[in-house]
Backbone bond lengths (Angstrom), bond angles and torsions (degrees), N, CA, C in turn:
res aa  C-N    CA-C-N  psi(-1)  N-CA   C-N-CA  omega(-1)  CA-C   N-CA-C  phi
1 M - - - 1.446 - - 1.535 109.15 -
2 K 1.315 116.04 140.12 1.456 121.38 178.17 1.523 109.99 -115.27
3 V 1.313 114.99 138.77 1.453 121.91 173.92 1.519 106.39 -124.99
4 N 1.313 116.74 128.95 1.463 121.72 -176.93 1.527 111.43 54.03
5 N 1.312 115.82 36.97 1.467 122.86 177.89 1.532 112.52 63.61
6 C 1.315 117.49 26.04 1.462 122.74 -179.22 1.526 108.68 -118.31
7 D 1.331 116.58 122.03 1.463 118.84 179.24 1.530 110.90 -84.41
8 R 1.303 116.37 172.88 1.465 122.70 -175.00 1.528 111.97 -60.77
9 V 1.318 117.41 -43.70 1.467 121.75 -177.81 1.530 110.60 -62.57
10 T 1.321 116.22 -45.34 1.463 120.82 179.03 1.521 110.46 -62.35
11 F 1.336 116.25 -42.33 1.462 120.38 178.60 1.524 111.18 -62.50
12 E 1.320 117.43 -45.32 1.468 121.13 -178.92 1.524 110.99 -61.29
13 K 1.326 117.83 -39.76 1.470 121.48 177.39 1.523 110.44 -64.07
14 H 1.324 116.03 -44.66 1.466 120.33 179.21 1.526 110.77 -62.74
15 L 1.320 117.07 -44.09 1.458 122.07 -179.90 1.528 110.94 -61.13
16 A 1.326 116.85 -45.51 1.464 120.75 179.41 1.528 110.60 -61.28
17 N 1.322 116.65 -41.96 1.463 121.06 179.43 1.530 110.82 -65.86
18 A 1.322 116.90 -40.78 1.468 120.98 179.48 1.527 110.94 -63.34
19 Y 1.323 117.68 -42.64 1.461 120.38 178.67 1.520 111.29 -66.94
20 K 1.322 116.47 -35.99 1.463 121.13 177.56 1.534 110.01 -61.07
21 K 1.331 116.32 -45.74 1.469 120.96 177.84 1.527 110.69 -63.94
22 F 1.333 116.42 -42.54 1.460 121.04 179.63 1.527 110.72 -59.69
23 E 1.318 116.83 -46.79 1.460 121.14 179.97 1.526 110.74 -61.62
24 E 1.316 117.10 -43.12 1.464 121.56 -179.59 1.531 110.84 -64.81
25 R 1.315 117.00 -46.15 1.467 121.17 -177.50 1.520 112.35 -72.05
26 S 1.320 117.25 -23.67 1.463 121.01 -179.69 1.524 112.42 -75.07
27 R 1.302 117.25 -9.17 1.467 120.76 178.67 1.524 112.05 -74.19
28 Y 1.311 116.64 -15.02 1.456 121.66 -175.80 1.521 110.92 -109.04
29 E 1.326 115.19 152.06 1.455 119.73 173.35 1.524 107.21 -91.20
30 W 1.316 115.97 126.03 1.456 121.35 -176.24 1.516 110.18 -106.25
31 T 1.329 115.13 149.19 1.461 120.58 173.08 1.521 108.06 -122.60
32 L 1.298 114.69 152.94 1.458 120.63 -178.18 1.523 108.36 -128.02
33 H 1.319 116.21 122.80 1.459 121.63 -178.96 1.524 108.76 -104.12
34 L 1.315 115.78 114.73 1.464 121.19 -176.33 1.525 112.86 -111.93
35 A 1.312 118.08 16.18 1.464 121.69 -176.99 1.526 112.14 -56.55
36 R 1.304 117.79 -35.22 1.463 120.04 -177.46 1.533 112.28 -66.20
37 Y 1.319 117.88 -16.74 1.463 121.74 -179.18 1.528 112.78 -102.10
38 K 1.317 117.07 7.25 1.460 121.36 -175.89 1.531 111.98 -58.20
39 K 1.315 117.66 -44.37 1.467 120.89 -179.10 1.526 111.35 -62.72
40 I 1.298 116.87 -41.32 1.465 121.36 179.80 1.527 110.30 -65.55
41 A 1.318 116.65 -44.14 1.462 121.30 -178.39 1.521 110.92 -64.03
42 N 1.311 117.50 -39.61 1.464 120.67 -179.42 1.525 111.81 -67.14
43 K 1.316 117.90 -31.01 1.462 121.27 179.84 1.524 111.75 -70.28
44 S 1.321 116.60 -31.98 1.460 119.66 -174.85 1.523 113.16 -84.64
45 V 1.310 117.74 -6.46 1.472 120.94 -178.17 1.504 110.87 -89.90
């Protein structure tokens, strides 16, 4: 069965690659700087 023109084998390869990237990136502590959105956030409150 194909969904969005993607067969099972292609999906499984993509999934394995995505998990590999996730595992690699999860080894690091990440920070997120949202200061540039402060004005927008204050308007919506």
